[in-house]
N, CA and C of each residue as an Amber inpcrd file, in Angstrom:
protein
   294
  -7.4900000   9.3360000  12.3690000  -8.0740000   8.0320000  12.1240000
  -6.9730000   6.9900000  12.0470000  -7.2100000   5.8510000  12.6080000
  -6.2170000   4.7910000  12.6300000  -6.0660000   4.1370000  11.2590000
  -4.8070000   3.9050000  10.8770000  -4.5440000   3.1680000   9.6360000
  -4.5970000   1.6710000   9.8760000  -4.6160000   1.2640000  11.1440000
  -4.5980000  -0.1590000  11.4810000  -5.7890000  -0.8850000  10.8760000
  -5.5280000  -2.0910000  10.3770000  -6.6040000  -2.9150000   9.8660000
  -6.2590000  -3.5390000   8.5320000  -7.2510000  -4.1830000   7.9630000
  -7.1190000  -4.8370000   6.6640000  -7.8330000  -3.9920000   5.6270000
  -7.1270000  -3.7090000   4.5410000  -7.6240000  -2.8430000   3.4780000
  -7.6100000  -3.5950000   2.1610000  -8.6500000  -3.4290000   1.3740000
  -8.6980000  -3.9340000   0.0010000  -8.4650000  -2.7300000  -0.8990000
  -7.3470000  -2.7510000  -1.6460000  -7.0220000  -1.6070000  -2.5010000
  -6.8890000  -2.0500000  -3.9510000  -7.0600000  -1.0900000  -4.8580000
  -6.8460000  -1.3120000  -6.2850000  -5.9530000  -0.1960000  -6.8050000
  -4.8040000  -0.6080000  -7.3640000  -3.8560000   0.3390000  -7.9430000
  -4.1090000   0.4040000  -9.4440000  -4.2360000   1.6230000  -9.9780000
  -4.4630000   1.8390000 -11.4100000  -3.1090000   1.9470000 -12.1090000
  -2.5550000   0.8150000 -12.5600000  -1.2220000   0.7870000 -13.1600000
  -1.3100000   0.8900000 -14.6820000  -0.1880000   1.1740000 -15.3520000
  -0.1800000   1.1750000 -16.8230000  -0.5560000  -0.1930000 -17.4050000
  -0.4220000  -1.2570000 -16.6030000  -0.7530000  -2.6100000 -17.0560000
  -2.1600000  -3.0170000 -16.6270000  -2.9560000  -2.0510000 -16.1810000
  -4.3140000  -2.3430000 -15.7520000  -4.4560000  -2.2930000 -14.2410000
  -5.6680000  -2.4570000 -13.7710000  -5.9570000  -2.3960000 -12.3420000
  -5.3730000  -3.6180000 -11.6330000  -4.7020000  -3.3770000 -10.5160000
  -4.0950000  -4.4450000  -9.7240000  -4.6710000  -4.3970000  -8.3170000
  -5.3750000  -5.4470000  -7.9230000  -5.9870000  -5.5020000  -6.6000000
  -5.0620000  -6.1890000  -5.6130000  -5.0820000  -5.7130000  -4.3720000
  -4.3200000  -6.3650000  -3.3130000  -4.9830000  -6.1120000  -1.9700000
  -4.5710000  -6.9050000  -1.0070000  -5.0300000  -6.7620000   0.3670000
  -3.8440000  -6.3250000   1.2030000  -4.0250000  -5.2490000   1.9630000
  -2.9570000  -4.7070000   2.7960000  -3.3900000  -4.8040000   4.2560000
  -2.5360000  -5.3970000   5.0790000  -2.7770000  -5.4430000   6.5150000
  -1.7610000  -4.5280000   7.1760000  -2.2530000  -3.4780000   7.8260000
  -1.3880000  -2.4670000   8.4280000  -1.5090000  -2.4900000   9.9490000
  -0.3500000  -2.3900000  10.6110000  -0.3000000  -2.3420000  12.0740000
   0.6390000  -1.2060000  12.4580000   0.1130000  -0.2160000  13.1880000
   0.9530000   0.9010000  13.6220000   1.3700000   0.7060000  15.0730000
   2.5520000   1.2340000  15.3750000   3.0880000   1.2480000  16.7370000
   3.7640000   2.5980000  16.8910000   3.0120000   3.5720000  17.4110000
   3.5140000   4.9370000  17.4170000   3.5790000   5.4250000  15.9810000
   4.7540000   5.8630000  15.5340000   4.8980000   6.3260000  14.1520000
   5.3920000   5.2250000  13.2180000   5.6780000   4.0350000  13.7630000
   6.1550000   2.9140000  12.9430000   4.9700000   2.1570000  12.3450000
   5.1530000   1.6350000  11.1430000   4.1120000   0.8950000  10.4590000
   4.6890000  -0.3990000   9.9170000   4.0100000  -1.5140000  10.1980000
   4.4090000  -2.8170000   9.6850000   3.1660000  -3.5000000   9.1180000
   3.3570000  -4.6740000   8.5380000   2.2300000  -5.4330000   8.0260000
   2.6100000  -6.2500000   6.8130000   1.5860000  -6.6450000   6.0480000
   1.7980000  -7.4400000   4.8430000   0.9220000  -6.9110000   3.7160000
   1.3170000  -7.2470000   2.4990000   0.5210000  -6.9100000   1.3270000
   0.4450000  -8.1600000   0.4650000  -0.7870000  -8.5410000   0.0760000
  -1.0090000  -9.7550000  -0.7030000  -1.7040000  -9.4160000  -2.0100000
  -1.2400000 -10.0510000  -3.0750000  -1.8490000  -9.8590000  -4.3790000
  -1.5550000 -11.0490000  -5.2580000  -1.5940000 -10.8450000  -6.5790000
  -1.3350000 -11.9240000  -7.5330000   0.0430000 -12.5470000  -7.3640000
   1.0030000 -11.7700000  -6.9000000   2.3750000 -12.2520000  -6.7760000
   2.6540000 -12.9190000  -5.4340000   1.6470000 -13.0430000  -4.5780000
   1.8420000 -13.6530000  -3.2700000   1.7820000 -12.6060000  -2.1730000
   2.3240000 -12.9610000  -1.0180000   2.3100000 -12.0790000   0.1470000
   3.7200000 -11.6200000   0.4630000   3.8630000 -10.3160000   0.7040000
   5.1610000  -9.7350000   1.0410000   5.0240000  -8.8780000   2.2820000
   6.0780000  -8.8540000   3.0760000   6.1090000  -7.9650000   4.2400000
   6.3380000  -6.5400000   3.7690000   5.6260000  -5.6000000   4.3840000
   5.9050000  -4.2010000   4.0880000   7.0550000  -3.7610000   4.9860000
   7.7760000  -2.7340000   4.5440000   8.9120000  -2.2400000   5.3290000
   9.0620000  -0.7400000   5.1270000   9.9310000  -0.1350000   5.9450000
  10.1350000   1.3220000   5.9190000   8.8090000   2.0530000   6.0740000
   7.9000000   1.4860000   6.8670000   6.5860000   2.0850000   7.0470000
   6.5680000   3.1360000   8.1360000   5.7460000   4.1550000   7.9400000
   5.5880000   5.1910000   8.9580000   4.1800000   5.7680000   8.8900000
   3.7590000   6.3250000  10.0150000   2.4440000   6.9520000  10.1220000
   2.6350000   8.3390000  10.7080000   1.9440000   9.3280000  10.1200000
   1.9440000  10.6890000  10.6340000   0.5220000  11.2120000  10.4920000
  -0.2360000  11.1180000  11.5730000  -1.6340000  11.5330000  11.5220000
  -2.4320000  10.5970000  10.6390000  -3.0730000  11.1480000   9.6030000
  -3.8770000  10.3490000   8.6700000  -3.0780000   9.8800000   7.4600000
  -1.7650000  10.1380000   7.4560000  -0.9220000   9.7710000   6.3230000
  -0.0250000   8.5970000   6.6850000   0.0360000   7.6210000   5.7820000
   0.8830000   6.4500000   5.9780000   1.7510000   6.2530000   4.7460000
   2.9670000   5.7700000   4.9510000   3.8430000   5.4150000   3.8430000
   4.4440000   4.0490000   4.1380000   4.6740000   3.2720000   3.0880000
   5.3270000   1.9810000   3.2410000   5.8760000   1.5320000   1.8980000
   6.7500000   0.5240000   1.9520000   7.3300000  -0.0640000   0.7470000
   7.0560000  -1.5570000   0.7500000   6.9610000  -2.1070000  -0.4470000
   6.8180000  -3.5510000  -0.6220000   7.5790000  -3.9340000  -1.8860000
   8.2130000  -5.0980000  -1.8580000   8.9280000  -5.5890000  -3.0320000
   8.0390000  -6.5570000  -3.7990000   7.9920000  -6.3850000  -5.1210000
   7.2460000  -7.3040000  -5.9730000   8.2250000  -7.9860000  -6.9220000
   7.8160000  -9.1150000  -7.4630000   8.6760000  -9.8410000  -8.3960000
   8.0630000  -9.9720000  -9.7780000   6.7380000  -9.7330000  -9.8920000
   6.0700000  -9.8350000 -11.1840000   5.3540000  -8.5440000 -11.4950000
   5.3700000  -8.0350000 -12.6940000   5.9720000  -8.6470000 -13.8660000
   7.4910000  -8.5260000 -13.9040000   8.0560000  -7.7300000 -12.9960000
   9.5090000  -7.6290000 -12.8580000   9.7960000  -7.2520000 -11.4150000
  11.0320000  -7.4670000 -10.9850000  11.4050000  -7.1450000  -9.6090000
  11.4750000  -5.6350000  -9.4300000  10.6380000  -5.1220000  -8.5290000
  10.5780000  -3.6890000  -8.2590000  10.2290000  -3.4590000  -6.7970000
  10.6360000  -2.3020000  -6.2920000  10.1590000  -1.8290000  -5.0030000
   9.0540000  -0.8210000  -5.2690000   7.9210000  -1.0070000  -4.6090000
   6.7900000  -0.0940000  -4.7670000   6.6400000   0.7020000  -3.4800000
   6.6410000   2.0300000  -3.5950000   6.4810000   2.9210000  -2.4500000
   5.0640000   3.4820000  -2.4540000   4.3400000   3.2280000  -1.3620000
   2.9630000   3.6930000  -1.2170000   2.9070000   4.9010000  -0.2970000
   2.1240000   5.8900000  -0.6710000   1.7980000   7.0350000   0.1780000
   0.2800000   7.1030000   0.2230000  -0.2760000   7.0070000   1.4420000
  -1.7220000   6.8840000   1.5800000  -2.2820000   7.8800000   2.5790000
  -3.5280000   8.2550000   2.3400000  -4.2930000   9.0610000   3.2850000
  -5.5300000   8.2590000   3.6740000  -5.7700000   8.1730000   4.9870000
  -6.9310000   7.4550000   5.4990000  -7.9890000   8.4640000   5.9130000
  -9.2180000   8.2460000   5.4330000 -10.3620000   9.0680000   5.8270000
 -11.4810000   8.1150000   6.1960000 -11.6670000   7.9020000   7.4920000
 -12.6840000   6.9640000   7.9490000 -12.3430000   5.5600000   7.5160000
 -13.2280000   4.9590000   6.7180000 -13.0130000   3.5990000   6.2470000
 -12.5400000   3.5510000   4.8040000 -11.9880000   4.6660000   4.2970000
 -11.4310000   4.6830000   2.9480000  -9.9540000   5.0420000   3.0100000
  -9.2240000   4.5610000   2.0240000  -7.8010000   4.8350000   1.9070000
  -7.5250000   5.1490000   0.4410000  -6.6540000   6.1140000   0.1950000
  -6.3080000   6.4540000  -1.1810000  -4.9300000   7.0850000  -1.1910000
  -4.3280000   7.1260000  -2.3770000  -3.0080000   7.7280000  -2.4880000
  -2.3360000   7.3360000  -3.7740000  -0.9870000   7.2160000  -3.6950000
  -0.1970000   6.8780000  -4.8700000   0.7390000   5.7180000  -4.5680000
   1.0760000   5.0000000  -5.6310000   2.0540000   3.9100000  -5.5780000
   3.0900000   4.2010000  -6.6490000   4.3560000   4.2120000  -6.2520000
   5.4550000   4.4910000  -7.1890000   6.2990000   3.2370000  -7.3150000
   6.2800000   2.6200000  -8.4940000   7.0100000   1.3780000  -8.7460000
   8.2890000   1.6700000  -9.5130000   9.4130000   1.6100000  -8.8100000
  10.7040000   1.8040000  -9.4610000  10.7550000   3.0680000 -10.2760000
  11.1640000   2.9280000 -11.5620000  11.3300000   4.0810000 -12.4360000
  10.0410000   4.4980000 -13.1330000   8.9420000   3.7820000 -12.8960000
   7.6670000   4.1100000 -13.5140000   7.0100000   5.3010000 -12.8230000
   6.1150000   5.9960000 -13.5290000   5.4170000   7.1260000 -12.8980000
   4.4820000   6.6360000 -11.7920000   4.0930000   7.5610000 -10.9260000
   3.1690000   7.2270000  -9.8420000   1.8260000   6.7860000 -10.4140000
   1.2190000   5.8180000  -9.7290000  -0.1310000   5.3580000 -10.0670000
  -1.0280000   5.6330000  -8.8760000  -2.2670000   5.9650000  -9.1350000
  -3.1920000   6.2150000  -8.0350000  -3.7820000   4.8990000  -7.5340000
  -4.1860000   4.8900000  -6.2700000  -4.9000000   3.7400000  -5.7320000
  -5.9780000   4.2230000  -4.7730000  -6.9540000   3.3650000  -4.5550000
  -8.0240000   3.6450000  -3.6140000  -8.5420000   2.3200000  -3.0930000
  -9.1580000   2.3790000  -1.9230000  -9.7160000   1.1710000  -1.3420000
 -10.4910000   1.4700000  -0.0790000 -10.8780000   0.3900000   0.5960000
 -11.6590000   0.5110000   1.8160000 -11.3040000  -0.6180000   2.7730000
 -11.7480000  -0.4330000   4.0030000 -11.5100000  -1.4850000   5.0120000
 -12.2200000  -2.7580000   4.5840000 -11.5480000  -3.8630000   4.8020000
 -12.1120000  -5.1660000   4.4320000 -13.1150000  -5.6280000   5.4830000
């Protein structure tokens, strides 16, 4: 299943649920796009796709400057996985195509 498209996701963080919109574009095994949330819009980087699995990173500045690494599995029109923010433990996320 293609990861390409716009996704509305919610990450279950220690500070509460954080919603964002992720736009993913694959080119072979490379993945690019943007992620938008309360802190604004950031380009994703170091993205890759392998079958139904996608990984990418995004930098956030609030509540503190961190790099968040996402690992996702796409099943039809749903996406789920984990987000690892810096030294914090992994948080789960889930969402669907917008």
